[in-house]
C-alpha positions as a LaTeX table, in Angstrom:
\begin{tabular}{lrrr}
\hline
Residue & $x$ (\AA) & $y$ (\AA) & $z$ (\AA) \\
\hline
Met1 & 0.00 & 0.00 & 0.00 \\
Asp2 & 3.07 & 2.26 & $-0.31$ \\
Ser3 & 2.23 & 5.11 & $-2.65$ \\
Gly4 & 5.84 & 6.23 & $-3.00$ \\
Arg5 & 5.16 & 9.29 & $-0.86$ \\
Lys6 & 7.08 & 10.26 & 2.24 \\
Lys7 & 5.94 & 12.36 & 5.14 \\
Leu8 & 7.69 & 15.61 & 5.91 \\
Ser9 & 7.23 & 17.74 & 9.00 \\
Phe10 & 8.23 & 21.34 & 9.54 \\
Val11 & 7.54 & 24.10 & 12.03 \\
Val12 & 5.24 & 26.89 & 10.90 \\
Thr13 & 5.57 & 30.31 & 12.52 \\
Pro14 & 2.38 & 32.23 & 13.38 \\
Asp15 & 2.90 & 34.69 & 10.50 \\
Ile16 & 3.32 & 31.89 & 7.97 \\
Glu17 & 0.31 & 30.08 & 9.42 \\
Ala18 & $-1.82$ & 33.18 & 8.86 \\
Ile19 & $-0.65$ & 33.41 & 5.24 \\
Leu20 & $-1.33$ & 29.71 & 4.64 \\
Asp21 & $-4.80$ & 30.00 & 6.18 \\
Arg22 & $-5.61$ & 32.98 & 3.96 \\
Glu23 & $-4.39$ & 31.22 & 0.80 \\
Lys24 & $-6.28$ & 28.05 & 1.74 \\
Lys25 & $-9.52$ & 30.04 & 1.95 \\
Glu26 & $-8.92$ & 32.01 & $-1.24$ \\
Trp27 & $-7.18$ & 29.62 & $-3.65$ \\
Phe28 & $-7.15$ & 26.11 & $-2.20$ \\
Tyr29 & $-10.60$ & 25.89 & $-0.59$ \\
Asp30 & $-11.41$ & 22.70 & $-2.50$ \\
Arg31 & $-8.14$ & 20.89 & $-1.79$ \\
Ser32 & $-6.44$ & 19.44 & 1.26 \\
Arg33 & $-3.85$ & 21.40 & 3.18 \\
Ser34 & $-1.22$ & 18.83 & 2.12 \\
Cys35 & $-2.09$ & 19.36 & $-1.53$ \\
Met36 & $-1.85$ & 23.12 & $-1.02$ \\
Ile37 & 1.61 & 22.82 & 0.58 \\
Arg38 & 2.84 & 20.55 & $-2.27$ \\
Glu39 & 1.56 & 22.99 & $-4.91$ \\
Leu40 & 3.11 & 26.00 & $-3.16$ \\
Val41 & 6.48 & 24.24 & $-2.79$ \\
Met42 & 6.50 & 23.27 & $-6.48$ \\
Ala43 & 5.51 & 26.80 & $-7.54$ \\
Gly44 & 8.31 & 28.22 & $-5.40$ \\
Leu45 & 10.86 & 25.81 & $-6.87$ \\
Arg46 & 9.77 & 26.69 & $-10.42$ \\
Ala47 & 10.08 & 30.39 & $-9.62$ \\
Leu48 & 13.58 & 29.89 & $-8.20$ \\
Lys49 & 14.63 & 27.98 & $-11.30$ \\
Glu50 & 13.28 & 30.72 & $-13.60$ \\
Glu51 & 14.96 & 33.40 & $-11.51$ \\
Ser52 & 18.25 & 31.53 & $-11.68$ \\
Glu53 & 17.97 & 31.07 & $-15.45$ \\
Val54 & 17.27 & 34.77 & $-15.94$ \\
Ala55 & 20.24 & 35.70 & $-13.75$ \\
Asp56 & 22.46 & 33.33 & $-15.73$ \\
Gly57 & 21.20 & 34.67 & $-19.08$ \\
Asn58 & 19.80 & 31.24 & $-20.01$ \\
His59 & 16.13 & 32.22 & $-20.14$ \\
Glu60 & 14.29 & 31.06 & $-23.28$ \\
Gly61 & 13.04 & 34.58 & $-24.01$ \\
Asn62 & 16.61 & 35.86 & $-23.93$ \\
Thr63 & 17.87 & 34.48 & $-27.28$ \\
\hline
\end{tabular}
């Protein structure tokens, strides 16, 4: 019954908790909190990658 997923725990500060609660109500109301966290982490990682590519001059729009 292993789905290939692993559990991850982290501490959330009160200010981050307030932000997560607000986003859950506005954008992720129909999804679980775990799904919301996964989506936000992936969006953040994509943004970091794009930012790094732009800084390196390797962005696709920069040909």
